[in-house]
C-alpha positions in Angstrom: 136.2 95.4 -91.8 133.8 95.1 -94.5 135.7 92.0 -95.8 135.9 90.7 -92.1 131.9 91.0 -92.0 131.2 89.0 -94.6 133.8 86.1 -93.4 131.8 86.1 -90.1 128.4 86.5 -91.4 128.7 84.1 -94.9 126.7 86.5 -97.0 129.6 86.1 -99.6 130.8 82.8 -99.0 134.7 83.2 -99.3 137.7 81.1 -101.5 139.7 82.2 -98.5 138.5 79.1 -96.4 139.4 76.8 -98.9 142.7 78.0 -99.6 143.4 77.7 -95.9 141.9 74.3 -96.1 144.4 73.3 -98.8 147.3 74.8 -97.7 146.6 73.4 -94.2 148.9 70.1 -95.0 152.2 72.7 -95.8 152.0 74.1 -92.3 150.8 70.9 -90.4 153.7 68.8 -91.0 153.2 66.4 -88.0 151.7 62.8 -89.1 149.7 62.8 -86.2 148.2 66.3 -86.2 147.5 65.8 -89.8 145.3 62.3 -89.0 143.6 64.0 -86.4 142.5 66.9 -88.9 141.2 64.2 -91.2 139.3 62.8 -87.9 138.1 66.6 -87.8 136.4 66.7 -90.8 134.9 63.6 -90.8 133.5 64.6 -87.6 132.3 68.4 -89.4 130.2 66.2 -92.1 128.3 64.4 -89.0 128.1 67.7 -87.3 126.3 69.3 -90.3 123.8 66.9 -90.4 123.4 66.7 -86.6 122.9 70.8 -86.1 120.4 70.6 -89.4 118.4 68.1 -87.3 118.8 69.7 -83.7 120.0 73.6 -84.6 117.6 73.8 -87.3 114.8 71.7 -86.9 114.7 71.6 -83.1 114.6 67.8 -82.8 117.7 66.5 -79.9 119.5 63.5 -81.1 121.7 61.9 -78.2 122.2 58.5 -80.2 123.7 59.7 -83.5 126.7 57.6 -82.2 124.8 54.7 -83.6 124.2 56.1 -87.4 127.7 56.6 -87.1 128.7 52.9 -86.3 126.0 51.8 -89.2 127.9 53.6 -92.2 131.2 52.3 -91.0 130.4 48.6 -90.3 128.2 48.9 -93.6 130.8 50.4 -95.7 133.5 47.5 -94.1 130.9 44.4 -94.8 130.7 45.5 -98.2 134.1 46.5 -99.0 135.7 43.8 -96.9 133.2 40.6 -97.1 131.5 41.3 -100.5 134.7 42.8 -102.0 132.8 46.1 -103.4 134.9 49.2 -104.1 135.0 52.1 -101.3 133.1 54.2 -103.7 130.3 51.8 -104.4 130.4 51.2 -100.5 130.9 55.0 -99.6 127.5 56.4 -101.4 125.5 52.6 -100.2 126.5 53.1 -96.5 125.1 56.6 -96.8 121.8 55.3 -98.1 121.1 52.2 -95.9 121.7 54.3 -93.3 119.3 56.8 -94.3 116.7 54.4 -95.0 117.4 53.3 -91.3 116.8 56.5 -90.2 113.8 56.8 -92.3 112.4 53.6 -90.5 113.5 54.8 -86.9 112.0 58.3 -87.3 109.0 57.8 -88.7 107.5 56.7 -85.2 110.3 58.2 -82.5 109.4 62.0 -84.2 106.5 61.3 -83.0 107.8 62.0 -79.6 108.7 65.5 -78.3 111.5 67.1 -76.0 113.0 65.1 -73.1 110.9 62.0 -74.2 112.6 62.4 -78.1 116.1 62.7 -76.2 115.6 59.3 -74.5 114.3 57.5 -77.2 117.2 58.5 -78.9 119.7 57.3 -76.2 117.7 54.1 -76.5 118.6 53.8 -80.4 121.6 54.2 -79.7 122.6 51.7 -77.3 120.7 49.1 -79.1 122.7 49.6 -82.5 126.3 49.6 -80.0 124.7 46.1 -78.9 123.7 44.9 -82.3 127.4 45.7 -83.3 128.8 43.6 -80.3 126.7 40.9 -80.2 125.9 40.4 -84.1 129.3 38.6 -84.4 129.0 36.6 -87.6 128.4 40.4 -89.9 130.1 42.6 -87.4 133.3 40.5 -86.1 131.8 41.6 -82.3 133.7 42.6 -79.7 137.3 42.1 -81.4 136.2 44.3 -84.3 136.2 44.6 -87.8 139.7 44.1 -89.2 141.3 44.8 -92.8 139.4 47.2 -93.9 140.9 48.1 -97.3 141.8 52.1 -98.6 140.3 54.1 -101.1 141.5 53.0 -104.8 141.5 56.4 -107.2 142.5 55.7 -110.7 145.0 53.2 -110.0 146.5 55.1 -107.0 146.1 53.8 -103.3 144.8 56.6 -100.9 146.8 54.6 -98.0 148.3 57.5 -96.1 146.8 60.8 -94.2 147.9 63.4 -96.9 145.9 61.5 -99.7 143.0 61.0 -97.1 143.0 64.7 -96.4 142.7 65.7 -99.8 139.7 63.0 -100.1 138.1 64.7 -97.3 138.7 68.5 -98.1 136.2 68.4 -101.3 133.8 66.2 -99.8 133.2 68.6 -96.7 133.3 71.6 -99.1 130.8 70.0 -101.2 128.2 68.9 -98.5 128.6 72.1 -96.5 127.5 74.2 -99.6 125.0 71.7 -99.8 123.6 71.9 -96.3 123.9 75.3 -96.7 122.0 76.0 -99.6 119.3 73.7 -98.1 119.3 75.6 -95.1 118.7 79.0 -96.9 116.0 77.6 -99.2 112.2 77.2 -98.5 112.9 73.7 -96.6 115.1 75.3 -94.7 112.8 77.8 -93.5 110.2 75.1 -93.0 112.8 73.8 -90.4 113.6 76.9 -88.5 109.7 77.4 -88.1 109.3 74.0 -86.8 112.5 74.5 -84.2 110.9 77.8 -83.3 107.1 77.0 -83.0 105.9 73.8 -84.3 102.0 74.3 -83.5 102.6 78.1 -85.7 104.3 75.9 -88.4 101.3 73.5 -88.9 99.0 76.3 -88.6 101.0 78.1 -91.6 100.5 74.7 -94.0 104.2 73.4 -93.2 103.5 69.2 -93.0 105.4 68.9 -89.7 105.6 65.3 -89.7 107.6 65.1 -92.9 109.8 67.7 -92.8 111.0 66.5 -89.3 111.6 62.8 -90.9 113.3 64.6 -94.0 115.9 66.6 -91.6 116.2 62.9 -89.7 116.8 61.4 -93.0 119.3 63.7 -93.9 121.6 63.5 -90.4 121.4 60.0 -90.9 122.9 59.9 -94.1 125.2 62.1 -93.5 126.5 60.4 -90.0 126.2 57.5 -92.5 129.3 58.7 -94.9 130.7 60.5 -92.1 131.6 56.7 -90.5 131.8 54.9 -94.1 135.2 57.4 -94.5 135.8 56.3 -90.6 136.2 52.6 -91.9 138.3 53.1 -94.8 140.5 55.5 -93.0 141.5 53.4 -90.1 141.4 50.2 -91.6 139.9 48.9 -88.3 136.4 49.2 -86.0 135.7 48.8 -82.6 131.8 48.7 -81.7 133.0 50.0 -78.5 134.0 53.4 -80.3 129.9 54.7 -81.2 129.4 54.9 -77.9 126.7 56.9 -75.6 129.9 59.2 -74.8 130.4 59.7 -78.2 126.7 60.9 -79.0 126.9 63.0 -76.6 130.6 64.5 -77.4 128.6 65.2 -80.7 125.7 67.0 -79.4 128.4 69.0 -77.0 130.0 70.4 -80.6 127.3 71.9 -81.9 126.1 73.5 -78.9 130.0 74.7 -78.3 130.0 76.1 -81.7 126.9 77.7 -81.8 123.5 75.4 -82.4 121.4 76.9 -85.1 124.6 78.3 -86.8 126.1 77.5 -90.1 129.9 77.5 -88.5 128.5 76.0 -85.3 129.9 72.5 -85.8 132.6 73.8 -87.4 134.3 75.7 -85.0 132.7 72.9 -82.1 134.4 69.9 -83.8 138.0 71.6 -83.9 137.6 72.9 -80.5 136.1 69.4 -78.7 138.7 67.7 -80.8 141.8 69.2 -80.2 140.5 69.7 -76.0 140.6 66.0 -75.7 144.1 65.6 -77.2 145.4 68.2 -74.8 143.2 66.5 -72.3 144.2 63.0 -72.9 146.5 62.5 -70.2 143.0 62.8 -67.8 141.0 60.2 -69.7 138.8 59.2 -66.6 138.2 63.3 -66.1 137.0 63.7 -69.8 133.7 63.6 -69.3 133.7 65.9 -66.4 136.3 68.7 -68.3 133.6 68.2 -71.3 130.7 69.2 -68.8 132.8 72.6 -67.2 133.6 73.3 -70.6 130.1 73.1 -71.8 128.7 75.2 -68.5 130.7 78.1 -69.1 130.2 78.4 -73.1 126.4 78.0 -71.9 127.4 80.7 -68.8 129.1 83.1 -70.8 128.5 82.9 -74.4 124.8 81.3 -74.6 124.5 81.0 -78.4 128.0 79.4 -78.3 131.5 80.6 -79.7 130.5 81.4 -83.2 127.1 83.1 -82.4 128.6 85.1 -79.4 131.2 86.5 -81.5 129.4 87.4 -84.3 126.6 88.8 -82.1 129.8 91.0 -80.7 130.9 92.1 -83.7 128.2 92.9 -85.5 127.3 95.2 -82.6 130.9 96.9 -83.1 130.3 97.4 -86.7 126.7 99.3 -85.8 128.2 101.3 -83.1 131.1 102.3 -85.7 128.3 103.1 -88.0 126.6 105.1 -85.5 129.8 107.0 -84.7 130.5 107.9 -88.4 127.3 109.3 -89.0 
């Protein structure tokens, strides 16, 4: 029971989760599902950043598909048009997206609540329109084609198995870096802002600076996630970075558990595979997503991870009381 508690509470980050990730390709024989797993890993990177911004700092963004698209197109442009290696395009795409996040975040983070949400929707939609209409750079509605696969010491990472093992270490590193940040003094400042912004200011926290930092980090992670998507698929369509996509990202962290370290991971798995299971009902996807979210909020207000963790810890406490 103690080992299970450690895994659930992450008091002892366990090697078991890393082993599970490494061995998945030996269990998942289907190329299609392995490709889906790669997509899941990319979305975990993005939602870890969104969870930092929304779950831990309390700033709602419904426009993160825009940053995802910026990172993807910057990486594609650098690789195809400028002929740069993936290993150069990958970090630069994150840095440029983070810089754009800085320029956007500076004014819009002065807004709060519904006003911030509406502004973020506007940013996402403006980005999508730029991707469609700036044809000289983005190739417009026909999409960006011929994006090369990464090459590692002369080996082309050109299939789903190789790409999976490229993604796994990146996801693990980002996960532990984000967790370290959450557990640091900065993380405590983020939570203080989320819980009570005015009180956080009285405590001496530079609220504007910390909100902007959270926004920049989440933009950076969305950017590198976009870069990884571009080089995995080899093709980009501006219609992939829509308002619906931004909503699905927010739903992932809400369903998994907003403000929990494992929330994004569980939410991404749940909604990505739910989308596959219901893909034959494409026109009703948003309705199905909405119903799922309503049910989770009604019966699991802390999300799947948060609710199960709470139930498990209650059982543990009851067991300890009975043992006395």
